N, C-alpha and C positions, 0 to 999 in steps of 0.2 A: 197817481193812478194806481189802483190796486192790481197786483199781479194777475189775479184771475180775470179781471176785466180786460186787460191787455191781451192775454192769451186767448180768451174767448173771441175777441174782436179779430185777431190775426187768423184764427182758425176759421172763422166765418167768412172772412174776405178771401183767404188763400188756404183752403183746406190742405193739410199735409198729404192726404190720400191722393192728391193730384200731382205729386212730385214723381219724377222718374225713379225707377228702382235703384239706379246707381247713385242717386243724389243723397245729400245729407242735409236735412232741414230741421228747423226747430232750434232748441237750445244747443249750442255748441259748447258754451261755457255757462254754467248756472251757479252763481254764488249764493242763491237762496233768498234773495230779497223779496219781501211781500208787497212792496210799494215802489213805484218808479216816478220820481219827481222830474228827472231830466233824461231825455232820450236823444241819442245821436243816430242819424240815419246815414249810411255810407254804402258805396258799392261793395267794398270789402275791407277787412281789417288789415291794413298795411301799417308799418311802424309810424308813419306820419299821422295816420288816423288815430292810432292808439295814443300817441302823445297829445293829440287834440282832445281826445276823450278824457284823459287824465286832467288836462289843464281846465277843461270845462266842468269837470266834476260830475260826469254823467253816471247814471246807474246802469244803463244798458245801451249797447250798440246793436242796432238792427241792420244787418247787411244782406246783400243779394248773394254774393259768393260766400260759401262756408269756408272758414279758415281750415277746417279739418274735413277731408273727404274719406280717408281710410282710418281704421283703428290705429291708435298710437300705443306702442309697447313701452317706449321710454321717452322721457323729457330731458332735454339738455339745454341749458342757458346759452350754450355756444351756437346753437342753431336758431336762426332768427325767428322762424315760425313758432318753435317751442318757447322761446323767450317771451314772445308776445302773450302766449297762453299764461305763462307764469306771472307776467306783469299784470294781466287782467285780474287774476286771482288776488295778487297783492293789493291791487287798488279797488277791490270789491266791485268789479265791473263785469256784468254778464254780456254774452254775445249770442244773438239769435239770428238765424239765417232763413230767408224766404227766397228760395232759388227757383227751381223749375215749377214748383207749385204756383209761383207768381207769373212765370212765363206762360204756363198752360191755362191758368184759370181766368175766367171772365173778369175783366177790369185790371189785369196785370200789365206787365211791361209791353207786351205786343199790342194790346188794345190802346195803351197810352200813346205809343208811337203812331199807331194808326190815326188817332185823333189829331196828333200834332201835324201830320202831313196832309190831313184832310181826306181821309178815306171814308166812303159811305158803303152801305150794303155789305159790311164786313162779315166774313165767315171764318171759321177755323180751317186752316189749310189741311192739317192732318189730325182728325179727331182722335181723342183717346179711346181705347178699348177697355172693357172690363171695369168700368167705374160705377156700374150699377149692380144692385143685388135684388133678388126677389125675397120679400119677407112673407112668410106664411104663418098665420096665427090660428090656433084652434080654440073655439069658444062655444059655450052652451047657447042654445036658442034664447033670444031675448036680449043678448048683449052685442049682437053683430052690428047693429046700426051705430051704437055708441062707439064701438071700436073703429068702424069704418070712418066715422066723422073725425075721430082723433088722428087716424092715418092721414087723411087729407089735410087737416090743420097743420100737421108736422111736415108736409111736403111730399108725402107718399103719393104715388099714382099720378105724378105730373108728367104727361107725355105730350110734347108739342103744345098746342093751344088748349089742352084739356087738363083738368085736375081731378082728384078724387077717383082715379081709375082703379077699380078693384074687381076681383072675381070671387064668388062664393060657391062652395059645393057642400052638399050634405053628407054626413057619415056618422059612424058610431065610434065613440071613444071608450076606452076601458082603463080602470085604475083600481088600486087597492090602498086605501088610507092606512098608514102604519101608526104605531104608538108615537105620540108627540106631534102628529100632524093636526092641522086645523082645517079640515076639509070643508069646502063649500057645499059639496054634495056627498052623501054616502056615510057608511059606518066604519069604524076602526076594524081592520082585519077582514073586511068583506069585499070581495071583488065586485066592482060596480061597472055598469055600462050606462052611457048617457048619449042622447042624440046631440051631436055637435055640428058646427059649421066650420069648414075650412075657408078662411078668408085670406086672400093674397093680394099683394100689390108690388110695385116696383119703386125703388128709391135709390138715390146716390149713396155710395159706400160711406161718404162722410157723415151721413145722417143715421147710421145704424144705432149708435149708442143712445142718442137722444130719442129716436123712435121707439126702441125697446123699452126705455124708461117710461115714455108716454103711454105705451100699451099697458104696462103693468099698473099704471094709475087708474085705468078704467076696466081692467080685466078682473073678473070675480074670483079666479082661482088663486090659491096660495102659491102654487108653482105653475106659471104660465108656460104652456107648450108652444114652441115656435121654431121655425127653420129659417136660416139665412143661406140663400143659394146664390153664389156668384154667377153673373151673366156676362155674355160676350158682347152685349150691345155697345154701339158707338155712342159717345157723348158728343153731340155736335156743338155743344157750347163750350167745350174745353179741349185743349190739345195744342200741338205744335204749330207755330206760325199763324199768320192771318192773311186773308186775301180780300180785296175790295176794289172799288173804283174811286178815282180822284174826283172830288167835287167839281174841279175844273181841269179837264185834260190839258196837258202842257207838253212842251218839248222836253226831251231828256236833259238838255242843257239847263232849262228852267228848273227842272226837278232837282238836278245836281246842286244848283245854287241854293234852292230852298233847303235841301238836306244839310248842306254845309253850314247854313245859318242855324237851323234848328239844333243840330248836334254839336255845334261849335267845333267842327272838324277842320283840321289844318289842310287836309287833302282827301280826295276820294278816288279810288280806283274804279274803273267801270269798263264794260264792253258795250259796243253798239254805236249807232249814229246819233250824234248830239241833236240832230234836227228831227229825229223820230218823235211822233206824237205818242205820249204815254197816257193810257187810260186805266187799264186793269193792272193793279200792283199787288205783288205778294211780298211778305216780309217775315223776318224772324230776327229778333234781337239776339245778340251774342253770336254763337257759332252755329249757323243754320245751313251749311253747305249740303247736308244730307237731305234737305227739302227741295233742292233746286229742280230735280227731275219731277217731283210731284207738282211743283209750281208750273213747270212747263206743260205737264199733262192737263193742268187746269186752265191753260191758255192765257197766262199773264203776259203783259208786254214787258214788264220789268220786275225783277226780284231783288230785294234789299236784305243784306245780312252782313255778318263779319266773317273774317278768317276764310275767305274764298280761295280755294286752291287752283293751281294752273289748269288741271284737266277739267275741272268744273267750269272754269271760264271758257275753255276751248269748246266744251259741249254747248254752252250757251251761244257762243259766236257762230258756230256752224249751223245752229238751229234757229238763228235769227231771234234770239232772246236776249234782252238787255239785263245785265247784272250790275249792281253797284255794291262795292265793298264799303259798307258804312262804318266798319271798325267794330271790334268786339267791345272795347272800352267805351267808345262814343255811343254805341247803340244801347248799352246797358247802364251808363252813368245816369240816364234819365230816371232810373229806378228810385233814386233817393228823393227826387222831386215829386214823383208820383206817390210814393209812400207817405211822404210828409203831408201832402195835400189830403190824402185819405185820412190819416191820423188826426189832423187838425179838424176836419169836418166831423169825424165820428166822436171826438172827445170834447168838443166845444161846450156841450151842455152838461157834462159831468161835474160833480162837486170839486174833485181834485184834478184839475186840468194840468197835465204835465207840460213842461217846456219841451218842444220838439224841434231839434236843431238838425241842420243839414251840414254834412262835412264839407269844408271848403278846400280840402287838400286835392291837388292834381296828382293822381297816382298812375297816370297813363305811362306804361313802360316804354312806349314808342315815341320817338321824335322824328321829324322830317327834315331832311337836308334840302333847302330850297335854293 
């Protein structure tokens, strides 16, 4: 599989613009290969996973957790994390991380877990802010409809059940063509004025580059005038956590049994009455304790996440809200299965179909004394 095709696919499915500011996504280690014949998918790059990658002869490891969160000033083979980076480079293996952009975006880990446990009518628990921009383009009369159509074709102006949403206003533009210009209108060295239309639409930040390029293809001016204005709008299709209703309401005990099976968990911590009927469920893979109060405000019967702290559990108990600590590792290890499924489906018809492998290593740092 060609490098560009893989990167385009991953960007389309999990745009990096939807990652949290503190996160580190994309290439963590890039050895510069232009083709990937064998891909390994893993939760994170641990020593066992790296040994597995070397033995399998993979070209790239795609992980959920990035091996590097903060800038590195020095590398030392005596430090395990550093030595793994060195070994990747020695063995010509790249590492690519899809972290919170996979958690937040539609079709990522939270949606995958929602489907596994049978949630319907799912919504984003805490929608992302500032993921939209307003695009404003200035064009002469006679070209507005062509530009408007291209905006809609590229995903601009999609608001709820509507598409191609734009607004146009009339005005007068001015410019002076200089020597070396190839002006669509006017003469070199002469100040020109022209009746123009201001055409604006809304679009996701992830589409800015492709949209601007598409506009330039149909715009008549040598230098297209446009504005990109960040917006504070909520993106109800992307964000932290999910909330929904079980296809078949069940007791907490039944839900615990189902979760234990789905996640291959040795044990589950929980608050609440095992006989309580659970209908409305909230969840967040990984560490989602900061969403507990938002889930309570949204009226969930039960909230699922990992790394639940004592005071959060106490809050849930006294407010008659059920919590289940599904484990950080257990709730996110599903990433590798979800990603492999997506990659297989998306690459089955390409000429150079890569081998897509799932790491078999158990790298859960916790064990349970029974």
